[in-house]
C-alpha positions as protocol buffer text, in pm:
chain_id: "A"
residue {
  index: 1
  type: MET
  ca { x: -2977 y: 2629 z: -555 }
}
residue {
  index: 2
  type: THR
  ca { x: -2782 y: 2867 z: -774 }
}
residue {
  index: 3
  type: LEU
  ca { x: -2561 y: 2778 z: -1062 }
}
residue {
  index: 4
  type: GLU
  ca { x: -2259 y: 2910 z: -870 }
}
residue {
  index: 5
  type: SER
  ca { x: -2328 y: 2680 z: -573 }
}
residue {
  index: 6
  type: THR
  ca { x: -2356 y: 2378 z: -800 }
}
residue {
  index: 7
  type: THR
  ca { x: -2036 y: 2439 z: -983 }
}
residue {
  index: 8
  type: ALA
  ca { x: -1832 y: 2512 z: -675 }
}
residue {
  index: 9
  type: PRO
  ca { x: -1782 y: 2143 z: -579 }
}
residue {
  index: 10
  type: ALA
  ca { x: -1693 y: 2065 z: -940 }
}
residue {
  index: 11
  type: LYS
  ca { x: -1428 y: 2343 z: -935 }
}
residue {
  index: 12
  type: ALA
  ca { x: -1297 y: 2215 z: -599 }
}
residue {
  index: 13
  type: LEU
  ca { x: -1275 y: 1855 z: -738 }
}
residue {
  index: 14
  type: ALA
  ca { x: -1083 y: 1984 z: -1045 }
}
residue {
  index: 15
  type: TRP
  ca { x: -856 y: 2179 z: -826 }
}
residue {
  index: 16
  type: SER
  ca { x: -797 y: 1869 z: -608 }
}
residue {
  index: 17
  type: ARG
  ca { x: -702 y: 1666 z: -920 }
}
residue {
  index: 18
  type: ALA
  ca { x: -477 y: 1932 z: -1040 }
}
residue {
  index: 19
  type: ILE
  ca { x: -286 y: 1932 z: -711 }
}
residue {
  index: 20
  type: ILE
  ca { x: -250 y: 1549 z: -723 }
}
residue {
  index: 21
  type: ARG
  ca { x: -110 y: 1561 z: -1080 }
}
residue {
  index: 22
  type: MET
  ca { x: 131 y: 1838 z: -979 }
}
residue {
  index: 23
  type: ARG
  ca { x: 241 y: 1631 z: -682 }
}
residue {
  index: 24
  type: GLU
  ca { x: 305 y: 1326 z: -903 }
}
residue {
  index: 25
  type: PHE
  ca { x: 504 y: 1537 z: -1159 }
}
residue {
  index: 26
  type: ALA
  ca { x: 695 y: 1685 z: -866 }
}
residue {
  index: 27
  type: LEU
  ca { x: 764 y: 1353 z: -712 }
}
residue {
  index: 28
  type: ILE
  ca { x: 895 y: 1216 z: -1042 }
}
residue {
  index: 29
  type: GLY
  ca { x: 1119 y: 1513 z: -1054 }
}
residue {
  index: 30
  type: VAL
  ca { x: 1248 y: 1444 z: -693 }
}
residue {
  index: 31
  type: ILE
  ca { x: 1310 y: 1086 z: -782 }
}
residue {
  index: 32
  type: LEU
  ca { x: 1521 y: 1171 z: -1090 }
}
residue {
  index: 33
  type: VAL
  ca { x: 1726 y: 1426 z: -899 }
}
residue {
  index: 34
  type: PHE
  ca { x: 1772 y: 1175 z: -607 }
}
residue {
  index: 35
  type: ALA
  ca { x: 1886 y: 905 z: -863 }
}
residue {
  index: 36
  type: VAL
  ca { x: 2136 y: 1153 z: -1012 }
}
residue {
  index: 37
  type: ILE
  ca { x: 2276 y: 1246 z: -666 }
}
residue {
  index: 38
  type: MET
  ca { x: 2306 y: 864 z: -560 }
}
residue {
  index: 39
  type: THR
  ca { x: 2476 y: 785 z: -894 }
}
residue {
  index: 40
  type: ILE
  ca { x: 2746 y: 1040 z: -816 }
}
residue {
  index: 41
  type: ALA
  ca { x: 2759 y: 934 z: -445 }
}
residue {
  index: 42
  type: SER
  ca { x: 2775 y: 558 z: -513 }
}
residue {
  index: 43
  type: PRO
  ca { x: 2870 y: 406 z: -839 }
}
residue {
  index: 44
  type: VAL
  ca { x: 2686 y: 81 z: -728 }
}
residue {
  index: 45
  type: PHE
  ca { x: 2346 y: 251 z: -737 }
}
residue {
  index: 46
  type: LEU
  ca { x: 2283 y: 219 z: -1115 }
}
residue {
  index: 47
  type: THR
  ca { x: 2420 y: -137 z: -1141 }
}
residue {
  index: 48
  type: ALA
  ca { x: 2184 y: -406 z: -1260 }
}
residue {
  index: 49
  type: ASP
  ca { x: 2205 y: -598 z: -936 }
}
residue {
  index: 50
  type: ASN
  ca { x: 2113 y: -292 z: -719 }
}
residue {
  index: 51
  type: LEU
  ca { x: 1824 y: -183 z: -945 }
}
residue {
  index: 52
  type: GLU
  ca { x: 1686 y: -542 z: -935 }
}
residue {
  index: 53
  type: ALA
  ca { x: 1718 y: -546 z: -552 }
}
residue {
  index: 54
  type: LEU
  ca { x: 1531 y: -213 z: -543 }
}
residue {
  index: 55
  type: LEU
  ca { x: 1254 y: -345 z: -762 }
}
residue {
  index: 56
  type: LEU
  ca { x: 1231 y: -668 z: -555 }
}
residue {
  index: 57
  type: GLY
  ca { x: 1178 y: -458 z: -251 }
}
residue {
  index: 58
  type: LEU
  ca { x: 897 y: -269 z: -431 }
}
residue {
  index: 59
  type: SER
  ca { x: 734 y: -607 z: -492 }
}
residue {
  index: 60
  type: VAL
  ca { x: 638 y: -601 z: -120 }
}
residue {
  index: 61
  type: GLU
  ca { x: 548 y: -242 z: -23 }
}
residue {
  index: 62
  type: GLY
  ca { x: 475 y: -140 z: -372 }
}
residue {
  index: 63
  type: LEU
  ca { x: 201 y: -399 z: -393 }
}
residue {
  index: 64
  type: ILE
  ca { x: 50 y: -317 z: -61 }
}
residue {
  index: 65
  type: VAL
  ca { x: 34 y: 63 z: -121 }
}
residue {
  index: 66
  type: ILE
  ca { x: -189 y: -8 z: -423 }
}
residue {
  index: 67
  type: GLY
  ca { x: -451 y: -139 z: -176 }
}
residue {
  index: 68
  type: MET
  ca { x: -365 y: 107 z: 97 }
}
residue {
  index: 69
  type: VAL
  ca { x: -433 y: 413 z: -121 }
}
residue {
  index: 70
  type: LEU
  ca { x: -782 y: 276 z: -194 }
}
residue {
  index: 71
  type: VAL
  ca { x: -861 y: 243 z: 172 }
}
residue {
  index: 72
  type: MET
  ca { x: -717 y: 593 z: 231 }
}
residue {
  index: 73
  type: ILE
  ca { x: -930 y: 737 z: -48 }
}
residue {
  index: 74
  type: THR
  ca { x: -1237 y: 632 z: 144 }
}
residue {
  index: 75
  type: GLY
  ca { x: -1102 y: 805 z: 460 }
}
residue {
  index: 76
  type: GLY
  ca { x: -951 y: 492 z: 633 }
}
residue {
  index: 77
  type: PHE
  ca { x: -631 y: 317 z: 669 }
}
residue {
  index: 78
  type: ASP
  ca { x: -503 y: -33 z: 769 }
}
residue {
  index: 79
  type: LEU
  ca { x: -238 y: -92 z: 1034 }
}
residue {
  index: 80
  type: SER
  ca { x: -266 y: -474 z: 1003 }
}
residue {
  index: 81
  type: VAL
  ca { x: -108 y: -503 z: 663 }
}
residue {
  index: 82
  type: GLY
  ca { x: 231 y: -605 z: 788 }
}
residue {
  index: 83
  type: SER
  ca { x: 82 y: -870 z: 1022 }
}
residue {
  index: 84
  type: THR
  ca { x: -138 y: -994 z: 730 }
}
residue {
  index: 85
  type: LEU
  ca { x: 176 y: -1026 z: 507 }
}
residue {
  index: 86
  type: ALA
  ca { x: 343 y: -1242 z: 765 }
}
residue {
  index: 87
  type: PHE
  ca { x: 16 y: -1439 z: 861 }
}
residue {
  index: 88
  type: VAL
  ca { x: -54 y: -1536 z: 496 }
}
residue {
  index: 89
  type: GLY
  ca { x: 316 y: -1643 z: 443 }
}
residue {
  index: 90
  type: VAL
  ca { x: 308 y: -1861 z: 748 }
}
residue {
  index: 91
  type: VAL
  ca { x: -34 y: -2018 z: 665 }
}
residue {
  index: 92
  type: ALA
  ca { x: 77 y: -2108 z: 322 }
}
residue {
  index: 93
  type: ALA
  ca { x: 417 y: -2248 z: 451 }
}
residue {
  index: 94
  type: LEU
  ca { x: 247 y: -2457 z: 715 }
}
residue {
  index: 95
  type: LEU
  ca { x: 12 y: -2604 z: 453 }
}
residue {
  index: 96
  type: LEU
  ca { x: 290 y: -2669 z: 214 }
}
residue {
  index: 97
  type: SER
  ca { x: 485 y: -2850 z: 488 }
}
residue {
  index: 98
  type: ALA
  ca { x: 190 y: -3060 z: 574 }
}
residue {
  index: 99
  type: GLY
  ca { x: 192 y: -3179 z: 194 }
}
residue {
  index: 100
  type: THR
  ca { x: -81 y: -2964 z: 68 }
}
residue {
  index: 101
  type: PRO
  ca { x: -69 y: -2906 z: -309 }
}
residue {
  index: 102
  type: THR
  ca { x: 96 y: -2571 z: -396 }
}
residue {
  index: 103
  type: VAL
  ca { x: -207 y: -2413 z: -569 }
}
residue {
  index: 104
  type: LEU
  ca { x: -453 y: -2516 z: -294 }
}
residue {
  index: 105
  type: ALA
  ca { x: -216 y: -2380 z: -22 }
}
residue {
  index: 106
  type: ILE
  ca { x: -192 y: -2051 z: -201 }
}
residue {
  index: 107
  type: VAL
  ca { x: -582 y: -2036 z: -247 }
}
residue {
  index: 108
  type: VAL
  ca { x: -640 y: -2112 z: 123 }
}
residue {
  index: 109
  type: ALA
  ca { x: -384 y: -1852 z: 232 }
}
residue {
  index: 110
  type: LEU
  ca { x: -552 y: -1584 z: 13 }
}
residue {
  index: 111
  type: ILE
  ca { x: -888 y: -1676 z: 153 }
}
residue {
  index: 112
  type: ALA
  ca { x: -746 y: -1618 z: 496 }
}
residue {
  index: 113
  type: ALA
  ca { x: -636 y: -1276 z: 378 }
}
residue {
  index: 114
  type: ILE
  ca { x: -981 y: -1193 z: 252 }
}
residue {
  index: 115
  type: ALA
  ca { x: -1128 y: -1305 z: 591 }
}
residue {
  index: 116
  type: VAL
  ca { x: -886 y: -1051 z: 757 }
}
residue {
  index: 117
  type: GLY
  ca { x: -991 y: -775 z: 526 }
}
residue {
  index: 118
  type: PHE
  ca { x: -1359 y: -849 z: 554 }
}
residue {
  index: 119
  type: ALA
  ca { x: -1333 y: -855 z: 932 }
}
residue {
  index: 120
  type: ASN
  ca { x: -1165 y: -520 z: 928 }
}
residue {
  index: 121
  type: GLY
  ca { x: -1412 y: -366 z: 681 }
}
residue {
  index: 122
  type: TYR
  ca { x: -1720 y: -505 z: 850 }
}
residue {
  index: 123
  type: LEU
  ca { x: -1620 y: -375 z: 1190 }
}
residue {
  index: 124
  type: ILE
  ca { x: -1542 y: -28 z: 1052 }
}
residue {
  index: 125
  type: ALA
  ca { x: -1809 y: 14 z: 794 }
}
residue {
  index: 126
  type: LYS
  ca { x: -2100 y: -170 z: 951 }
}
residue {
  index: 127
  type: LEU
  ca { x: -2034 y: -131 z: 1319 }
}
residue {
  index: 128
  type: ASN
  ca { x: -1877 y: 216 z: 1288 }
}
residue {
  index: 129
  type: ILE
  ca { x: -1570 y: 120 z: 1505 }
}
residue {
  index: 130
  type: ASN
  ca { x: -1277 y: 350 z: 1466 }
}
residue {
  index: 131
  type: ALA
  ca { x: -1034 y: 228 z: 1196 }
}
residue {
  index: 132
  type: PHE
  ca { x: -730 y: 285 z: 1418 }
}
residue {
  index: 133
  type: LEU
  ca { x: -868 y: 56 z: 1699 }
}
residue {
  index: 134
  type: VAL
  ca { x: -992 y: -211 z: 1461 }
}
residue {
  index: 135
  type: THR
  ca { x: -680 y: -251 z: 1247 }
}
residue {
  index: 136
  type: LEU
  ca { x: -440 y: -204 z: 1549 }
}
residue {
  index: 137
  type: GLY
  ca { x: -632 y: -486 z: 1729 }
}
residue {
  index: 138
  type: MET
  ca { x: -613 y: -700 z: 1412 }
}
residue {
  index: 139
  type: MET
  ca { x: -243 y: -634 z: 1375 }
}
residue {
  index: 140
  type: LEU
  ca { x: -172 y: -751 z: 1734 }
}
residue {
  index: 141
  type: ALA
  ca { x: -413 y: -1045 z: 1706 }
}
residue {
  index: 142
  type: LEU
  ca { x: -257 y: -1172 z: 1387 }
}
residue {
  index: 143
  type: ARG
  ca { x: 92 y: -1149 z: 1528 }
}
residue {
  index: 144
  type: GLY
  ca { x: -14 y: -1350 z: 1827 }
}
residue {
  index: 145
  type: LEU
  ca { x: -200 y: -1601 z: 1605 }
}
residue {
  index: 146
  type: LEU
  ca { x: 86 y: -1658 z: 1372 }
}
residue {
  index: 147
  type: LEU
  ca { x: 330 y: -1705 z: 1662 }
}
residue {
  index: 148
  type: VAL
  ca { x: 104 y: -1979 z: 1801 }
}
residue {
  index: 149
  type: LEU
  ca { x: 60 y: -2147 z: 1463 }
}
residue {
  index: 150
  type: ALA
  ca { x: 435 y: -2158 z: 1378 }
}
residue {
  index: 151
  type: GLY
  ca { x: 549 y: -2205 z: 1738 }
}
residue {
  index: 152
  type: GLY
  ca { x: 747 y: -1883 z: 1731 }
}
residue {
  index: 153
  type: SER
  ca { x: 995 y: -2033 z: 1470 }
}
residue {
  index: 154
  type: THR
  ca { x: 1059 y: -1994 z: 1100 }
}
residue {
  index: 155
  type: VAL
  ca { x: 891 y: -2245 z: 872 }
}
residue {
  index: 156
  type: LEU
  ca { x: 1162 y: -2391 z: 640 }
}
residue {
  index: 157
  type: ASN
  ca { x: 1211 y: -2639 z: 359 }
}
residue {
  index: 158
  type: LEU
  ca { x: 932 y: -2524 z: 126 }
}
residue {
  index: 159
  type: PRO
  ca { x: 882 y: -2716 z: -206 }
}
residue {
  index: 160
  type: GLN
  ca { x: 1037 y: -2570 z: -528 }
}
residue {
  index: 161
  type: SER
  ca { x: 699 y: -2573 z: -692 }
}
residue {
  index: 162
  type: PHE
  ca { x: 617 y: -2282 z: -455 }
}
residue {
  index: 163
  type: ASN
  ca { x: 965 y: -2122 z: -437 }
}
residue {
  index: 164
  type: VAL
  ca { x: 973 y: -2072 z: -812 }
}
residue {
  index: 165
  type: ILE
  ca { x: 704 y: -1809 z: -775 }
}
residue {
  index: 166
  type: GLY
  ca { x: 947 y: -1580 z: -600 }
}
residue {
  index: 167
  type: GLN
  ca { x: 1274 y: -1715 z: -740 }
}
residue {
  index: 168
  type: GLY
  ca { x: 1184 y: -1768 z: -1108 }
}
residue {
  index: 169
  type: THR
  ca { x: 1269 y: -1513 z: -1386 }
}
residue {
  index: 170
  type: ILE
  ca { x: 1102 y: -1387 z: -1698 }
}
residue {
  index: 171
  type: ALA
  ca { x: 1307 y: -1185 z: -1951 }
}
residue {
  index: 172
  type: GLY
  ca { x: 1583 y: -1145 z: -1700 }
}
residue {
  index: 173
  type: LEU
  ca { x: 1374 y: -1013 z: -1424 }
}
residue {
  index: 174
  type: GLN
  ca { x: 1234 y: -1212 z: -1120 }
}
residue {
  index: 175
  type: THR
  ca { x: 871 y: -1308 z: -1121 }
}
residue {
  index: 176
  type: PRO
  ca { x: 776 y: -1086 z: -828 }
}
residue {
  index: 177
  type: ILE
  ca { x: 869 y: -775 z: -1030 }
}
residue {
  index: 178
  type: TRP
  ca { x: 642 y: -871 z: -1309 }
}
residue {
  index: 179
  type: ILE
  ca { x: 354 y: -949 z: -1085 }
}
residue {
  index: 180
  type: THR
  ca { x: 389 y: -610 z: -917 }
}
residue {
  index: 181
  type: LEU
  ca { x: 392 y: -432 z: -1246 }
}
residue {
  index: 182
  type: ILE
  ca { x: 89 y: -611 z: -1383 }
}
residue {
  index: 183
  type: ILE
  ca { x: -104 y: -547 z: -1058 }
}
residue {
  index: 184
  type: LEU
  ca { x: 17 y: -172 z: -1068 }
}
residue {
  index: 185
  type: LEU
  ca { x: -106 y: -121 z: -1423 }
}
residue {
  index: 186
  type: SER
  ca { x: -433 y: -301 z: -1362 }
}
residue {
  index: 187
  type: GLY
  ca { x: -498 y: -121 z: -1039 }
}
residue {
  index: 188
  type: ASP
  ca { x: -423 y: 227 z: -1187 }
}
residue {
  index: 189
  type: PHE
  ca { x: -653 y: 160 z: -1483 }
}
residue {
  index: 190
  type: ALA
  ca { x: -929 y: 25 z: -1267 }
}
residue {
  index: 191
  type: VAL
  ca { x: -924 y: 322 z: -1028 }
}
residue {
  index: 192
  type: ARG
  ca { x: -917 y: 579 z: -1309 }
}
residue {
  index: 193
  type: ASN
  ca { x: -1181 y: 412 z: -1525 }
}
residue {
  index: 194
  type: LEU
  ca { x: -1406 y: 173 z: -1346 }
}
residue {
  index: 195
  type: LYS
  ca { x: -1728 y: 303 z: -1190 }
}
residue {
  index: 196
  type: PHE
  ca { x: -1705 y: 91 z: -876 }
}
residue {
  index: 197
  type: PHE
  ca { x: -1365 y: 217 z: -778 }
}
residue {
  index: 198
  type: ARG
  ca { x: -1439 y: 577 z: -872 }
}
residue {
  index: 199
  type: GLN
  ca { x: -1709 y: 559 z: -597 }
}
residue {
  index: 200
  type: SER
  ca { x: -1428 y: 555 z: -340 }
}
residue {
  index: 201
  type: TYR
  ca { x: -1355 y: 919 z: -402 }
}
residue {
  index: 202
  type: TYR
  ca { x: -1723 y: 1009 z: -339 }
}
residue {
  index: 203
  type: VAL
  ca { x: -1711 y: 806 z: -23 }
}
residue {
  index: 204
  type: GLY
  ca { x: -1403 y: 966 z: 100 }
}
residue {
  index: 205
  type: GLY
  ca { x: -1524 y: 1314 z: 8 }
}
residue {
  index: 206
  type: ASN
  ca { x: -1861 y: 1294 z: 182 }
}
residue {
  index: 207
  type: ALA
  ca { x: -1979 y: 944 z: 297 }
}
residue {
  index: 208
  type: LYS
  ca { x: -2318 y: 1069 z: 391 }
}
residue {
  index: 209
  type: ALA
  ca { x: -2383 y: 1241 z: 49 }
}
residue {
  index: 210
  type: ALA
  ca { x: -2247 y: 934 z: -130 }
}
residue {
  index: 211
  type: GLY
  ca { x: -2497 y: 711 z: 61 }
}
residue {
  index: 212
  type: LEU
  ca { x: -2782 y: 955 z: -32 }
}
residue {
  index: 213
  type: SER
  ca { x: -2685 y: 951 z: -398 }
}
residue {
  index: 214
  type: GLY
  ca { x: -2725 y: 569 z: -405 }
}
residue {
  index: 215
  type: ILE
  ca { x: -2371 y: 443 z: -331 }
}
residue {
  index: 216
  type: ASN
  ca { x: -2348 y: 146 z: -103 }
}
residue {
  index: 217
  type: VAL
  ca { x: -2089 y: 309 z: 122 }
}
residue {
  index: 218
  type: ALA
  ca { x: -2023 y: -2 z: 341 }
}
residue {
  index: 219
  type: ARG
  ca { x: -1982 y: -226 z: 40 }
}
residue {
  index: 220
  type: VAL
  ca { x: -1715 y: 3 z: -111 }
}
residue {
  index: 221
  type: GLN
  ca { x: -1537 y: 34 z: 225 }
}
residue {
  index: 222
  type: ILE
  ca { x: -1539 y: -344 z: 292 }
}
residue {
  index: 223
  type: ALA
  ca { x: -1422 y: -425 z: -67 }
}
residue {
  index: 224
  type: ASN
  ca { x: -1121 y: -195 z: -28 }
}
residue {
  index: 225
  type: TYR
  ca { x: -1026 y: -343 z: 299 }
}
residue {
  index: 226
  type: CYS
  ca { x: -1052 y: -688 z: 142 }
}
residue {
  index: 227
  type: ILE
  ca { x: -834 y: -572 z: -157 }
}
residue {
  index: 228
  type: VAL
  ca { x: -545 y: -433 z: 63 }
}
residue {
  index: 229
  type: ALA
  ca { x: -552 y: -754 z: 267 }
}
residue {
  index: 230
  type: VAL
  ca { x: -526 y: -977 z: -43 }
}
residue {
  index: 231
  type: LEU
  ca { x: -246 y: -755 z: -184 }
}
residue {
  index: 232
  type: ALA
  ca { x: -65 y: -775 z: 151 }
}
residue {
  index: 233
  type: GLY
  ca { x: -130 y: -1164 z: 133 }
}
residue {
  index: 234
  type: ILE
  ca { x: 21 y: -1168 z: -228 }
}
residue {
  index: 235
  type: ALA
  ca { x: 323 y: -976 z: -102 }
}
residue {
  index: 236
  type: GLY
  ca { x: 357 y: -1225 z: 177 }
}
residue {
  index: 237
  type: LEU
  ca { x: 345 y: -1520 z: -55 }
}
residue {
  index: 238
  type: LEU
  ca { x: 611 y: -1355 z: -295 }
}
residue {
  index: 239
  type: LEU
  ca { x: 837 y: -1287 z: -10 }
}
residue {
  index: 240
  type: THR
  ca { x: 803 y: -1628 z: 138 }
}
residue {
  index: 241
  type: ALA
  ca { x: 862 y: -1798 z: -198 }
}
residue {
  index: 242
  type: ARG
  ca { x: 1153 y: -1557 z: -259 }
}
residue {
  index: 243
  type: PHE
  ca { x: 1336 y: -1676 z: 53 }
}
residue {
  index: 244
  type: GLY
  ca { x: 1202 y: -2024 z: 61 }
}
residue {
  index: 245
  type: ALA
  ca { x: 1093 y: -1984 z: 423 }
}
residue {
  index: 246
  type: ALA
  ca { x: 819 y: -1811 z: 626 }
}
residue {
  index: 247
  type: SER
  ca { x: 933 y: -1581 z: 906 }
}
residue {
  index: 248
  type: VAL
  ca { x: 704 y: -1489 z: 1190 }
}
residue {
  index: 249
  type: THR
  ca { x: 875 y: -1150 z: 1232 }
}
residue {
  index: 250
  type: VAL
  ca { x: 868 y: -1031 z: 870 }
}
residue {
  index: 251
  type: GLY
  ca { x: 655 y: -720 z: 791 }
}
residue {
  index: 252
  type: ASP
  ca { x: 718 y: -528 z: 1119 }
}
residue {
  index: 253
  type: GLY
  ca { x: 685 y: -161 z: 1037 }
}
residue {
  index: 254
  type: THR
  ca { x: 547 y: -217 z: 685 }
}
residue {
  index: 255
  type: GLU
  ca { x: 218 y: -46 z: 759 }
}
residue {
  index: 256
  type: LEU
  ca { x: 385 y: 287 z: 857 }
}
residue {
  index: 257
  type: ARG
  ca { x: 611 y: 286 z: 547 }
}
residue {
  index: 258
  type: VAL
  ca { x: 321 y: 208 z: 314 }
}
residue {
  index: 259
  type: ILE
  ca { x: 97 y: 483 z: 465 }
}
residue {
  index: 260
  type: THR
  ca { x: 386 y: 725 z: 448 }
}
residue {
  index: 261
  type: ALA
  ca { x: 436 y: 622 z: 69 }
}
residue {
  index: 262
  type: ALA
  ca { x: 68 y: 678 z: -1 }
}
residue {
  index: 263
  type: ILE
  ca { x: 66 y: 1030 z: 161 }
}
residue {
  index: 264
  type: ILE
  ca { x: 388 y: 1122 z: -39 }
}
residue {
  index: 265
  type: GLY
  ca { x: 207 y: 1009 z: -355 }
}
residue {
  index: 266
  type: GLY
  ca { x: -83 y: 1249 z: -297 }
}
residue {
  index: 267
  type: ALA
  ca { x: -326 y: 1054 z: -65 }
}
residue {
  index: 268
  type: THR
  ca { x: -467 y: 1219 z: 244 }
}
residue {
  index: 269
  type: LEU
  ca { x: -565 y: 1093 z: 581 }
}
residue {
  index: 270
  type: SER
  ca { x: -901 y: 1279 z: 552 }
}
residue {
  index: 271
  type: GLY
  ca { x: -994 y: 1081 z: 232 }
}
residue {
  index: 272
  type: GLY
  ca { x: -1113 y: 1175 z: -115 }
}
residue {
  index: 273
  type: GLU
  ca { x: -771 y: 1212 z: -274 }
}
residue {
  index: 274
  type: GLY
  ca { x: -497 y: 990 z: -410 }
}
residue {
  index: 275
  type: THR
  ca { x: -403 y: 768 z: -702 }
}
residue {
  index: 276
  type: VAL
  ca { x: -251 y: 427 z: -750 }
}
residue {
  index: 277
  type: PHE
  ca { x: 33 y: 565 z: -965 }
}
residue {
  index: 278
  type: GLY
  ca { x: 110 y: 844 z: -712 }
}
residue {
  index: 279
  type: ALA
  ca { x: 114 y: 604 z: -420 }
}
residue {
  index: 280
  type: PHE
  ca { x: 349 y: 374 z: -605 }
}
residue {
  index: 281
  type: LEU
  ca { x: 571 y: 658 z: -681 }
}
residue {
  index: 282
  type: GLY
  ca { x: 577 y: 736 z: -309 }
}
residue {
  index: 283
  type: ALA
  ca { x: 672 y: 374 z: -244 }
}
residue {
  index: 284
  type: LEU
  ca { x: 948 y: 398 z: -505 }
}
residue {
  index: 285
  type: PHE
  ca { x: 1092 y: 708 z: -339 }
}
residue {
  index: 286
  type: MET
  ca { x: 1085 y: 539 z: 11 }
}
residue {
  index: 287
  type: GLY
  ca { x: 1261 y: 241 z: -146 }
}
residue {
  index: 288
  type: MET
  ca { x: 1527 y: 458 z: -299 }
}
residue {
  index: 289
  type: VAL
  ca { x: 1588 y: 627 z: 33 }
}
residue {
  index: 290
  type: ALA
  ca { x: 1625 y: 300 z: 212 }
}
residue {
  index: 291
  type: ASN
  ca { x: 1847 y: 159 z: -69 }
}
residue {
  index: 292
  type: ALA
  ca { x: 2071 y: 478 z: -57 }
}
residue {
  index: 293
  type: LEU
  ca { x: 2115 y: 452 z: 312 }
}
residue {
  index: 294
  type: ASN
  ca { x: 2221 y: 89 z: 275 }
}
residue {
  index: 295
  type: LEU
  ca { x: 2463 y: 169 z: 13 }
}
residue {
  index: 296
  type: LEU
  ca { x: 2609 y: 461 z: 208 }
}
residue {
  index: 297
  type: GLY
  ca { x: 2656 y: 227 z: 509 }
}
residue {
  index: 298
  type: VAL
  ca { x: 2407 y: 413 z: 735 }
}
residue {
  index: 299
  type: ASN
  ca { x: 2302 y: 222 z: 1046 }
}
residue {
  index: 300
  type: SER
  ca { x: 1952 y: 67 z: 1020 }
}
residue {
  index: 301
  type: TYR
  ca { x: 1838 y: 280 z: 1331 }
}
residue {
  index: 302
  type: TRP
  ca { x: 1900 y: 588 z: 1129 }
}
residue {
  index: 303
  type: GLN
  ca { x: 1681 y: 445 z: 852 }
}
residue {
  index: 304
  type: ASN
  ca { x: 1386 y: 425 z: 1100 }
}
residue {
  index: 305
  type: LEU
  ca { x: 1451 y: 787 z: 1195 }
}
residue {
  index: 306
  type: ALA
  ca { x: 1455 y: 882 z: 823 }
}
residue {
  index: 307
  type: THR
  ca { x: 1119 y: 708 z: 770 }
}
residue {
  index: 308
  type: GLY
  ca { x: 969 y: 903 z: 1054 }
}
residue {
  index: 309
  type: VAL
  ca { x: 1101 y: 1234 z: 942 }
}
residue {
  index: 310
  type: ILE
  ca { x: 965 y: 1169 z: 588 }
}
residue {
  index: 311
  type: LEU
  ca { x: 621 y: 1084 z: 729 }
}
residue {
  index: 312
  type: ILE
  ca { x: 608 y: 1403 z: 933 }
}
residue {
  index: 313
  type: VAL
  ca { x: 727 y: 1610 z: 638 }
}
residue {
  index: 314
  type: ALA
  ca { x: 466 y: 1435 z: 413 }
}
residue {
  index: 315
  type: VAL
  ca { x: 181 y: 1499 z: 649 }
}
residue {
  index: 316
  type: LEU
  ca { x: 291 y: 1862 z: 687 }
}
residue {
  index: 317
  type: ILE
  ca { x: 303 y: 1904 z: 308 }
}
residue {
  index: 318
  type: ASP
  ca { x: -54 y: 1752 z: 291 }
}
residue {
  index: 319
  type: VAL
  ca { x: -183 y: 1985 z: 563 }
}
residue {
  index: 320
  type: LEU
  ca { x: -36 y: 2298 z: 403 }
}
residue {
  index: 321
  type: GLY
  ca { x: -167 y: 2185 z: 53 }
}
residue {
  index: 322
  type: ARG
  ca { x: -514 y: 2138 z: 187 }
}
residue {
  index: 323
  type: LYS
  ca { x: -516 y: 2471 z: 354 }
}
residue {
  index: 324
  type: ARG
  ca { x: -419 y: 2623 z: 28 }
}
residue {
  index: 325
  type: GLN
  ca { x: -685 y: 2423 z: -159 }
}
residue {
  index: 326
  type: GLY
  ca { x: -941 y: 2525 z: 106 }
}
residue {
  index: 327
  type: GLY
  ca { x: -857 y: 2888 z: 57 }
}
residue {
  index: 328
  type: HIS
  ca { x: -902 y: 2850 z: -323 }
}
residue {
  index: 329
  type: VAL
  ca { x: -1234 y: 2673 z: -281 }
}
residue {
  index: 330
  type: ARG
  ca { x: -1355 y: 2953 z: -49 }
}
residue {
  index: 331
  type: HIS
  ca { x: -1248 y: 3205 z: -309 }
}
residue {
  index: 332
  type: THR
  ca { x: -1448 y: 3036 z: -582 }
}
residue {
  index: 333
  type: ARG
  ca { x: -1755 y: 3066 z: -368 }
}
residue {
  index: 334
  type: ASN
  ca { x: -1720 y: 3430 z: -312 }
}
């Protein structure tokens, strides 16, 4: 093996990281320009109430995207996060309605989320079943299960000891915003610095080579599916506490918006790339677009169209970027 052949992968990895950093900086620029345009178009945009509403929205999809980007870095994705969000909220609400102490209800609901993530991860990593089929099946199964559990109706009259989690304030901001920021900073630090989370990049880049180098590929994949399920569960708990009720229909379409946000932020469907911070920026941009359409009085059907168009454009940018990156890598090997 020549020195040139050993340095080529390192150069490719460095080039990949440079592209992600460039995309993050570019995305920050786009967000700032979009904010300026919306400030001119709607004087309501920069008001404290609207900004708080925007951040509260991020406490749902911004949380889930932190876990989704980990799964996507390993080359997978999870279509069941929206259903997991609703399922955990309903489980917690039913337990609370039955008189279960708040802390115990939360713990049991999050254990249910871990079970969902473990099932997804085990079927995908250990039994090598396609991630699309597994998570799509889980999405449908959870929707059916929560409808059976709740009888198809919203669970109401939750205790204040639980509702305060979503309705309380700290330093003028609602609790879900602080929880999201803490998890964001912790997740970004962990992925950038902790060895276990760094292994996800090697798994996504080349799972076979990662296994031969001593990485437990299945363990990494299962752990990431458990993490995204738990974060979806936390988002479901916060949303349920915020409204004081658990809806069986909440979370529809969340999975597509979260995957779109992760791709916008630098993740790729083929794995090996992405950052927590970049994915969160993608979720922020998606949230700003939805918020802007609401302020401008655009019909909700057009909002779904906008999400689809953004997803297509994001995938196109990702494909073109990878082709350019591939050309650079080939050039370094010549």
